[in-house]
N, C-alpha and C positions, 0 to 999 in steps of 0.2 A: 504494500500500500504506500505509494509515493505521494507525499504531501504536495510538493511543488514541482514534480517532474513533468516532462512533456509527454503527453499521450496522444493517441489518435483522436481527432476531434476536439483537441484542446489547443489554446494558443501556444505557439512555440517560441515566441519572441523572448529574448532575455530582458528582464526588467531590473532596473536599478534598485538596490536596497540601501543606498547611501542616505542616512538620516538627515543629512544637511539639505537634501532636496525636498523633504517632506516635513509636515507637522506630525510629531509623535503624540498620539492620543492613548492614554492609559485608562482602562476600565477593568476593575477587578484585577485578575492576574494576567490579562491579555493586553497587548499593545498593538496598535495598528499605525501604519504610515498613510497619511492623507495628503494628496496633492492639493495645492492652493485653489485650483479651479474646481468646478462642480461635476467632475467626471463620474464619481460613484456616490450614490445617495447616502447621506449621513444625517442623523438627527439625534442630538443629545438627549431629547426627551425620552427616548426609548430605553434608557437605563432602567426605568421602572419595569418595563416589559420584560427585559432580559433577566433582571434580578428575580422577578416573580417566577419566570420560567425555570430558572436554575433551582429555586426552592421546590417547585413542584416536581422537577426531575429527580432531585435527591429523595423526596418522599416516595416517588414512584419506584425507585430502585429498592428502597427499604421494604415497601409493601410487596414488591415482586419477589423478593427473597423469602418473606414470610409465607406467601402463597405457595411458592415452590416447595418449601420445607414441609408445609402442612399437607400438600398433595402427596409428596413422597412418603410421608409418615402414614397416610391413609392406605397407600398401596402396600407398604410393608405389613400393616395390620391385616389387610385383606388376604395377602398370601399366607400369613400365619393362620388365619381363620380357615382358609381352604385346606391347609395342611392338617389342621386339627380335625376337620370334618372327614377328610380322607382316611385318617388313621382310625376314626371311630366307625367308618363304614357308612357315613351319611352321604346321601346324594348331593353332589356339589353343583349341579346345574341350576342356574338362577332362572326364575320365571318372572314375567312382567311385561309391560307394554313399552318399556323404554328401548328404542332401537339402538341405543349406544351401548347396551350391556353386551358382554362377550369378551373375546380375547383380542388384544391388540399387541402386535409384535411379540407374541409369546408371553405377555403379561396379562394378569387378570385385571380387566378394566372395571372400575367402580363408578356407578352413577351416584353422585353425592346429593342426597336430598337435604333440603334446609332443615327439616325436622330432626334429622339424624346428626347434624353437625354439632360438635362440641362447642361450648362457650369460648369465644376468642379465636375460633377457627377461621383463618383467612381465606380458606378455599370454599366456604359454604355457599357463596353466591356466584361462583364461577361456572360457566356452562361446560358441558362434557367435552366440547371441542378443545377447550383449554386444558382440561384435566388429562386428556389422552396424551398430550404432548409434553407433559412435565416428567421427563425421564433424564436421569443422569445429572451431570453438573450443569448449573445455570450459566449460560454464556453472558459475557459483558454486553452492554447495550450497543445496538447499532442505530444511529440517529441520522435522519435526513433533514438537512436544512434546505428547504425547497427553493428559497430565493435568497442566495447568499449575500449579494451586494459586496461589501468590503470583507466579509467573512468574520467580523467581530463576534457575532453570536456563536458561530461554530468554534472559534478559538476559545471562547469562554467555556463552552461545554466541555471541550477537550481538556483544558487545563484545570478547571475548577471542580468538575464532577468526576470523582475517582473511578467509578465503575462504568464509565463510558469507554467502549473499546474502539469505536470507529464513528467518525462524523463525515457524511457525504455532503459536500457543499455544492449545490447545483445552481447555475444561473445561465440564462441565454444571452447575456450581455458580455461581449469579449473584454471590455474594459473592467468589468466587475471581477471576472475570473482572473485577469492579470493582477488586479489589486489583491485578490484573495491569495494568489500564489506568492506575491511579494510579502504579504503579512504572515503567511504560514512560515516562510523561511525566516522572517524577522523574529518570530516567536520561538525558534529553537527546535531541538530534536523531538520534544514531546508533541508539539503541534505537527511537525512533519510526519511523525509516525502514526498519528491518529486522524488528521484532517485530510481529506482527499477531494480536491476541486474537480468539477466536471462542467464543461461548456456544453449545455444541452437544453432542449425545451423541457421545462420541469414536468409538464403534463405527460409527455411521452416517456420521460425517464421513470415516473412513478408507475405508469401503466405497464412498462416492461420489467418492473421489479415488484410484482404483486406479492403482498403478505411477506415482505422481506425486512421491514424496518420496525424496530420496537417503539420508536418515537418518530413522528413526522411533525416538523415545525413549519407551519404555513403562515408567513408574515408578509403579505404583499403590500405594495403601495396602492391603496384603494380597496376594492372588493375582492374577496377570495373566491367568489362564485365560480370562476373559470377553472379552479383547481380542485374543487371539492370532490368531484366524481372520481378523479384519479387518486386523490389523497386517501379516501376511505378504502380503496382497494390495496394500497401499498402498506397498510399497517397490519402487523401480525395479530392473531387473536389475543385479546387481552392487552394489546398495545395502546399507546397514547397518541392522540392527535391534538396538537396545540394550534389554535387558529385565531388570527387577528383580522378584524375588519375596521378600516378607517373611514368608510363612506357613511358616516353617521347622518349626514344630511338626507341621504336616501332612506336609511333604516329608521329614522325618527319621523318620517312622514312628509319631508320636504318634496319628494317626488314619489308618490305612492305607486304610480304605474311602473316606474323604473324598479322599485323594490319588488313588485310582484313579478316582473320579468326576470329579475336576477335570483330572487330567493323563494319565489312561489308563495309569498304572503303579503297581505296588504297592511301597511302600518297605519296607526292612528296617532293624531297629534294630541298628546296629553302630558301631564306632569310625569307620568311613568314611562315616557317614550324611550328612555335609555335602557330600562329593564326590558321593555318590549323588544327593543333591538336585539338584546341578548337572546331572548326567547325565539325570535325570528331566525337568527343564525343557527341556533340549536335545532330548530325544526327543519331547516334546510339541510343541515348535515345528516340528520336522521333520515330524511327523504332520500338522499343520495346513498346512504348506507343500506337502506331497505331494498334497493334494487339488486343488491348482491347478497341477500339473506343475512344482512348484518344489522346491528343496532348499536346505539351509543348509550353510555352511562356517564352523565356529567359529573366531573370532579370539582371544578371551580369555574365560575363564570363572573367576570368583573368588567366594569366600565371604569377606565382611568383616562385622564387627560382628554385626548381627542379620539379615542378608539375603544373598541370592545375586544376582549380576549377571553376565549373559552378553552378549557382543558377537558377532553372527553376520552374515555376508554372505548374501544371498539371490539365487539364480540360478534361471532357468527353463530346464529341459531334461527332456523326457520320457524320454530315454535314460539320462541320468545319475541320474535319480530312481530307476531300477531298482536302484541300488546300496544303497538305504536299508536293506534287511534285513541287509546285511553289516555295517552300522554299529550294529546293535542287538543286545543280548544279554539273556538272562534270568540271574539270579543265584541260585545255590544256596548257602545259608548254614547250616552245621551249628548246631543248637541247643545243642550241648554245648561244642565247642571253638572255635566261630566261624570255622572254616575256610570259605573261600568258593571257588566255581568258577563260571566263566562259560560259558554256552551260546549260541552265535550263533543268531540267528533264521533267517538264510539262508546259503547258500553258492553258489558257482558251479561249473559243470562245463563244461570245454572239450572240444568235439568238432568235428572237421573245421574248425578255425579259427573256430568260432563259440562264443560264450559263452552258456550257458543258466543261468538263475537257478532254484534249487531250494531246498526247505526244508533247514534245518540238521540235521546228525546229532544224535541224542540218545538217551537222556540221557547227560550227560558224567560223571555220578556214579552209584555204586551206590545201592541202596535205603537202606542204612545207611552212615554216614561210615566210610571206610576207616581214619581216624586214631583215632577214639574210639568208634565204634559207634552214635552217636546219629542221630536223624533230621535231615532237611534242611527248612528253610523255603525257599520259592521266591519271589523278588521280580522286579520288572521288568515290561516290558522297559525297559532303560536305554540311553543312548548309550554305546557301548563304543569308538568311534573317538576319536582325539585331541580334547581339549576346548580346546586352545590351538594357535596357529600360532607356533612359536618365533621365526621371522624377524620376525613382527609384534611379538611381545613384546620382542625386542631393540631394535627401532626405537622402540617406545613408551617403553621405559626410557631410551633415549638421549635422546629428546625431553624427558622429564621432568627428567633431569639437566642438560640444556643450558639449560632454562628454569626452574631451581629457584625463583627468586624469584617466578614467576608462578603457583605452585601453593601455596595456603595449607596444604594437607595433604601437603606434599612428603614428610615423613618417613614417613608411613604408606603412601602409595601406592608410593613407591620401595622400601620394605621388602617389600610384597606382590609387586610386579613382579620384584624380585630373586629371591624364593623361587620364583615361578612359572617364571622363566627356567631354573631348575636342576632342575625336575621331569622325570621320565621321561615323555615325552609319549605313548608308545604302550602304557602300562601302566594299565589301569583299576583303581581302588580301591587299598587298601593294608592292611597289617597294622600293629598297634600292639604295640610291644615289651612294654609294661607289661601289655597284655591277654594276650599269650602267657605271660608269667610268672605272671599271676594264675591262668591255667588249670592250670599245673603246680605252683602253690604254691611257687615257687622264688625265690631272689634274682635280681635282674636284672643281666645283663651291661651294661656301658656301651654306649651307642649306637655308639661307635667300634668296639668289639669285635664287636658284632653285624654292623655294616656290613662290617667286614673279613672276617668268616667267610663272608658272602654273596659278596663279591667274590672271595675266594680259592677259592670253589667254582665260579667261572666264570660268575656271573650279575651283573646290574646292580642298583643300588639308589640311591635318592634320597629326599629328604624330600618333603613336600607342604605347600602354603601353608595348607591348611585345618586342620592339626593339627601342632603342634611335635613330637609323639611319633610321627608317621607314618613308616612304612618302606614306600616304594613300590618294588616289586621284581618282576622277571620270573621269579624263582625259584618253582617250584611249591610247593604247601603241604607236600608230603612232604619236600622239601629243607629248608624252614623248620623243620619239626618235628624233622628229623634234627639240625640245628644245635643246637636247644634240648635234645635228648637228650644230645648230646655235652657241652653246658654243665652239665647236671644231673649227669652222671657225675663231673665234677670239683667239683661243688658240690651234694652230696646233699641230698635233702629228706626230711621225715618221711613215714612211710607214711600213705597216704590210703585212705578206704573204697573198695572195689572198684567201686562204681557211679559213681565220679567220672571225668570225662573225662580228667583228668590221669593217673590211674592206668592207664587203657587205653593212653594214648599212651606213657607211660614203660615199659610192659611190653614194648614192641617194641624190638629192637636197631636202632641206626642203620645204614643201608646205606652212609653216607659218613662219613668222619672229618673233622670240621670243624676248620679251621685259623683260630685267633683271632689270629694274628700281624697286627699293624697293617698295613693296606694303604695304599698311597700315596693312593688316591682315597677313603679312608674319610671324609674331610671335604670338603664342597663348597667351591667357590672363595670363596663368601661367608663360610662358617664359618672358612676358613683366614685370611681377611683380617679376621675379626671384625666383619663388617658386620651390623648389626641386621636381623633378619628378622621377629621377632614382638614387637610393641610393646604395652605396657599401655595401657589407656584413659587419656586425658589428664585426665579429671576424673570426679567422682562422677556417678551417674545418666546415664551415657553409653549411650544406647540408644534403643529405640523410644519414641515419645511418643503422647499421646492424640489420637484422631481429631478433626479440626476440627468445631466445633459442639457438642461434648460439654462439659458442665459439669465443671469440675475439682473433685473431692472428696477426702476423706482417703484413699480407697482407691487414689488415684494417687500417693501419697507415694513408693512404691518406684520409680516411673518419673521423677518430677519433683523429689522432695525435699520435705521437710515445709514449707519456706518458699514453695512454689509452689502450694499447694492452696487450697481454700475459695473457688473462683469466679473467681480471676484468675490469669493466667500472665504473668510478667514475662520479657521477652526480654533482660534484663540479663545481666551476667556471672554465672556460677555461683560457688559458694564455691571457695576455693582448694583444690587437690588436697591429699591427705594428704602429709605429709612423706616417708613411705616410698614414695610412688608418684611416680616421676620425671616431670617435665613433658617430653613428647615432641613436642608440637605447640603452635602458637600458640593458647592458649585463648581469645583474643579472636575467633577465627574461628568463625562460626556459619552454619548453613544450614538448609534445609528439605528435605522429601521431595516434590519436585515438579519 
């Protein structure tokens, strides 16, 4: 495996590695050489993205080892049981309806039922396709960085994650692969032995390497929709797909028809639009996976800065794939009061100990909104099952805290993970307290008072990492509005025109009496301990950057700053942050989107 060697189909020109000709950029344990012009895309904001990916990768390696050991242990016990039965003269043939029972490669294959699994058994939720392949010594991870750019991400994986054996860095841009080769050589023997650059069409490369990679990292400039079909085919059973989307204007409802053409889902404009964007992306990945009898299990889904990032495991099972309609829902959103309701795409019917999958009941809403009388917009379908695995989130957060010095963006990713760990995992979307008050034209209760009223009514409530004003609750909309009606009774508002949504809502008497007495759980553990959850940007112009190869002009001043325009881009340190904006991360840390 040659890191920077010349191979067929790769650029063969000798590139200079003289540091005096480039700007040296260090992130984590990796260093890259960047040319002063805009040849290869680079964005320092993505340090958060890469740090979080490394944290997930480390946890994935740990979980993978646990699962492998648990499966091997079950196989050993199975062989012992078979031997004992043989010695006692008991018939050893297994009966049942599971097609996976039988002998595989001369070994007794066991179908692990969840009811038989022991507490703490990491293999209890793995499909039989994964269980059959867990034999012998566990190999080191093989990672595909699908869009390499400068190769910084691949270099960090190779140098910082111990059990990564090989990183394939693919890009169709010749300048990017040349930069990648230059950076591999600059990072020494470890990088050269692990990172292998390829000049190729990423989609073709993934299609010709089906089920070959333990981890596929898909981080394009814009939408990942062109790569999803080939990406879900290139991941091994039980492997990980890491996917980024930066086209939030499309995913959040700015161009609904474009979103539908790319992702197969129609977005709605609402306060929860960023969470809906995550759920649209997950539904799209699931749709692509289902075409090959595969399905996804979300591990972590986050919205940070100007993009969304999801981490999902991919499994193959034709029977488990049938559950997909139960995980998807359409969303009805009122055009007047923004009340929303979810309608599941499918449901199950149990008859004579057999489960049948049938279409979901509908509609779940009347023709006109029962709260304000206005019409509904319908969006979706979206992923309505959990978007995080809270056990994984806890493990990832523990890893980040234990290796604090090894994460340049520690403050930001620990804040995001802390907030994610406290979200209600089984509640899709959320309401905004300020939006509720804007509809009623009333003063706002404090967040603690509103949370307490929900908790005192017998429902659950939490925040959301995508919006500091979010209220994620399992209380139905009629309960939410009853709480607000009770609030307005004690804090009257001026009379509004009769055609306003707030007027129609307040015209109804509440059916419950809200109790705003402070509840014990009205503050999350992080809030009670005053742990930072939402951090400001560390410097000016923190966000998306110009695509590689484009000439920097005055119109890019809002993205880069006035001192970075007119044909050159310096990768030096940006201006010092404003005095009013606290420095929350090491501003010497820089990175790219690749």
